[in-house]
N, C-alpha and C positions, 0 to 999 in steps of 0.2 A: 399301223406300225410295224406289224409282224414281217421280217424280212424273209421268213421261211427258211432260215439258214442260221448257223452259228457263226460268229466271228471268232477271231484268235484272241479272246480274252480269257486268261486263266484264273479261275477262281477256285477256292477251296484247297490251294496247296500253300498258303502262306503260313506265317509263324503261329497265328491264332488257331487255324483250322487243324494243324498238324499237332496241336496240343502242346504241353509244356510239363516236364516232369515235376516242376514246382507245384502241380496240382496235388501232389502227394501229401502237401501239408492239410488237405481237405480230408473228406471222408474216407478215401482210400488209405490214408495213412494209418489207420487203425489195424491194418493187416501187415504193416511193415515187418519184415523179419531181418534182424540184424546178424542172422547166421544163415547158412544154407538151408534150403527147405528140408522138412523132416523126411525120413526115409520111406514113410508111407505114401508121400505125395507122388503122383503119377503125372501131374500136370500143373499149371499155374493158370488160374482163372482170373481174366481181366475184370476188375471191379470199378474202374473209372471210365468216364466217357471220353472218347476220342484219344485214347492212349497212343502216345508216340513210341514208335520203336527206333532205336538209335543205331548206327553202324559201329559203334564203339560204347564202352561203359562211361559215357560222359554226356552231360547236358549239352556240351559244345560240339559233339559229334554230329556228322551229317544224319538227317533224317533217312530212315529206312521204310517208314511207312506208318499207317495208323491202323488200330485194331479196334473192333466193336466190343462193347461190354458183353460179358458172358462167354466169350471165346476162351478155350483152354489151350494154352500155348505149351509147346514141349520144353521141358526143363533140361538144358544141356550143360548147366554149370552156374557157378556163382562167383562174383568177384566183387572187390571194392572199387569204386570209381569216383567221378567228380559230379556234383550236382544233385544227387539224390539224397534227400534229408536224411534218410536212415543209413546212407552210405553204401548200400549193397545194390548190385545189378545182377540180373539174371540173363544168361545167354539163351536165347529161344530160337536160334537158327544161324545159318551162315552170315556174318556181318550184322547180326541182329541181337540187340540187348534192351531190355526193359527195366525201369526202375522198380525195385521190390516193393515200394509203396503203392504202385498201382495194380498189383496183383496178389492174389493169395493162393496157397497150396490147395490143391484138390486131389482127391483119391479117384477122380474119374480119368479116363484116357483122354489125351489131347483131341481137340475137335472144335469144329465152328462150321457155320452155314457158308457155302459158297456164294459169294456176293457178286452182283445183286441177286436176289431172290426172285425168281420168276414163278408166279403161281401156276399151277397145272392148266395146261391148255392155253395160257395166255401168250401173247406175243411180246409183251413189255413187262418190266418189274412193277411198274406203277400205272395208275390211270392218270392221263394227262388231259388238259383242257386248256383252251386259249380264249382270252378275253375279246369279245366281239366288238366293242366300240370304245372309242377314247372317253375318259371321264367316268368309267365304270366304278361305283363305290364299293369298297371293300370294308369289312367290319370286324372289330376284335372279337365279338361275339355274335352269334345269330340273333339274339334278342335285340341288339342294337338296331338292326334293320328296321324294326317297327317304330322306332323313335328317331330315325334319321341320324343317328350318331355314328356316322361312318368314320373310319380310322384313316384310310388312304383312298386316293383316286388313282386307279390303273388306266394305263394306256392300252389301246387296241393292240392285240398280239401278245400281251403279257402271257407267258406260259406257266401254268400251275401244275405241279406234280401234286395230285389230290391225295391228302393223308387221310380225310374222313369226309362222309357225306352224311347229312342230316336233314330231316324234314321237320319244320317247326310251323305250327299253324297253317300247314298247307303249302308253306314256301320251302323249296328244296335248296340247300345250301352245300357248297364244296369248300373245304379247308385246304389252304396251300401249305407247302412245307414250312413256310415263314410264319403260319399261325393265323393267315387272314381268311375270313370267311366270305364268300362271294356267292350271290344268288345264281343258281345253275341256268336261269333263263338268260343270263348275261354271258353265258359260256357257250363254246362249241367244242366238243370232246373229239379228241384225236384217236384214230384207230391204229396207225401204222401201216406201213406197206408189207404186203405179202411177198414181194419180190425177193429172190435170193440167187446167188451165183451158182457156179458149177464146180463140183469136185472133179478133179482131173486125175488121170492116170499116167502122168508123166509126159503127156503129149498136149502142146497148147494148140487145139484145133477147135476151139470155141469162139463164137462171135455173137453179137445181138443186132437185130435189125434196128436201125437208127430212128425211123419214122414210120408212121402208119401208111399201109398201102403200097409198100415197095414191091415192084414187079419182080417175080421168080420166072424166069424164062426156061423153056425146054433146052436140053443140051444133046446134040447128036454126036458129040466127039470132035467136031470141027467148028462149028459156030452156034450161037445162041438162036433159038427158034421163037415161037409164039409164047405169049404169057400163059402160064399154066395156073397161076394163083397170084393173090395179093397178100404179102406177108403183114403180119401184125407188129406194130411197134414193140420194141424190146423182146421180140420172139427170139429164142436161143436157137442157133443154127450150128451145125457141125461143118467146119471148113475142110474141104478135101483138097483144095490147091488154089493157087493164083494162075489165071489166065492172061493171055495177052489182051490189051485193051482196056485194062482196068477193071476186069471182071474176076469174079471169085466163084469157084465151083463149090456148090453145096449139096447136100444129099440127093435133093429132088430137083436140081435145076442150076441156074446161073443167076447171080445178082451182081450189081455194081458194087465195086469195093467201097466207093464213097457212100454207099447205103448202109454200111455196117459200122458197128462199134467193135473194133477188131483188135485184141491186144496181140502183139507181136513178140516173137522171141527176142531175148536181150542176152548181152554178155553178162556173167556173174561178176559183181564187184570185186575188186582185188582184195578188200578187207573182209570178205565173207569166207569163213573156214568151210572146209568140205562138209557138205550136207547140212550146213547151217540154214536155218530158216530166215528169209528176208523178203521184203515186199518191194515190188516194182509198181509205181504208179505213173501212168501217161495221160497227161492232161488233155492233149489233143483228142485222145480216143475216150477220155473219161472211163478208163479202165484200171483196175487193180489185180496183180497176179501175186500170189503167195508161192515162193519157191522154197524147195529144200536143195541147196546147192544150185546145180543147173536144172532140177527137175521141177516143172510147174505142178503144183498139187491143188490149187484152188484159184479160180478167176471170177470176177464180178464186175459191175458197173458201180460208179461212184458219182457223187456231184461235188466237185471241187469249187474253189472260189470263183466268183462270177467277174472278177477283174476290176480294174478301176482302184482308186486310192484306198488302201487299207483292206481290200477285198480279194486280192490275189494270193493263191497258194504258193509258197515258196518253193523254188526248185533247188536241187541238190541232194546230198546224202546225209541223213540224220539217224540218230538212234532213239528209240522210244525211251524217254527219260522218267516218265512217270505214268502209272495206270491207276485209274479210279474207277470204283464200280459204279459211281454216278457223281455228276458235277453240276452245279448250278452256273449257268454262263450268262453274261450280258455284256454290253458295252456302255453302261450308264455312266462310265467316266469320260466318254467321249463327247466333246461339244463341237466337233467338226463335221457331223453328220446330220441329215435333215430329221431322222427319227432313230430312237434307240430301241434295243429289245432287251428282254430278260426271259429266260426259260430255265424252270427249275428241273432238277433231277434228271439231267441227260444221261442215259445209261451207256456203259462200256466205253469209256473215255481213255484214249491213249494219246498223250501229248508227245510229239516228236520234235517240233521246232519252236522252242519257247512256248507261246500260247496257242499254237496250231496243232489240232488233234484229229485222229481218226475217232469217229464216234457214230452211234446210232442217230438217225433222224427219223422222227415219227410224224413230222409235220407236212411231209410231202412224199410224192410217189412219182418223181421225175428223175430217177437215177439214169445216168447216162448223159446228163446235161449239167454244165456248171450253174450252181444255185446258191453257194454258201457264201459267208463273209471271209472266207479264207481257209476254214477247216475242211477236212475230207469227210462228207456225209456218206454213210452206209446204211443200208436198209437195217432194221431190228435183228433179222437172222443173221445177216452178214457181219454185223458188228459183233454180235454174241459169239459167232464162229471164230472170228479173228482173235478176239480178246482171249480166247481159251488157248490159242495156238501160239501166241507171240510171248517174248519176255520183255521184262521180268515177269514171272508168274505171280499172280495174286493168290497168296495162301489162303485157305479156308478161314473166314471170321475177319479177314483183313478188309478195310474200306479202301485203301491205297497202298501202292508200293513203288518205291523209287529204284531206279537202277544204281549199281555200284560198279567200280572199276572191275571187279570179278564177275559181275553179272550185268553187262553194259546195256542190255535191252536189244530188241530185235531192230536190224537196220531197215530204214525206209528210204528208198530212192525215188525222187519225184522228178520227172522229166517232162519237158514241153510236150 
């Protein structure tokens, strides 16, 4: 079942997942302050799960993002507004307000973890595994395995973000984010690709070998000579110039231009301000370049949509409209496909065209070739790098952040 790519289905940014300030009628309401926070307070600690930050002091205002429990937000002012049971809203940033019933004053300085949290030495924030066969049974508790009391039947390719691992009576189990326990002998664990792109110094002189065994020929200044070596697939090379006959000069010889994944310089979009960061994606080359104005600063290979109904990456100019530390993605609502997929905890997600996103892909190592259901797959290292460099910036302790008119998100241009 696993399609080894994500489609353009956006989960985790709906009304329920972004929370609702009406939660203040629950446990967090005990901390409601009907006046501004006391003078000793240095921050506001989030005390409810999935707290929604609004762009104005009203439950009807646009969402600005969600914040994790325990995060301490900066207190920049207090005002009355609409929809918060206690009546008060705290301003915690530019175009950012939170209902006072969801926070409490804290004597500690503002702070929170940069999400997603990557353990030291790890490539990914979580351990990931995929179901190996259709009809794999999953259990509400590990004990249920021994009495055959299964809870759900999972399809091949279902992707688990492993929250916990446990051994019971000699059987190893892994727990999904959704709380299902699956025997580990029914899973294959994903490692993630070590591939990463190239940091540039303002010159777009990088390319990658498109396939294994490409001939690199000697160059005498006039014509190509004998084969001096065979290049590896996805080997990074420095381009010195384009030669007649569709050949490219690299540092140790000459290769055919068609044997390269080669990002080419492009014009700066009219809507990009001077020195503003923006992204150029070329589907034909399967490349992505991050620019600062006209200056290229990073380039890499991607895996875009593989084409066909519902699987093509849309072309055009877009703005990143929401960034999520991680998201669960699936196409389980589609009945027009032969097989469906579901993958938990995909990290460093940046949606730019409705439900089409830039995100890490840890289930394949085939960057430079179309592979997805429409999203733009990046290696884990590249996804993490881009996530940190694009707007809107995800503040520490926030799970998600949406763009606003004053912070419209990084421009992403996708061309054939």
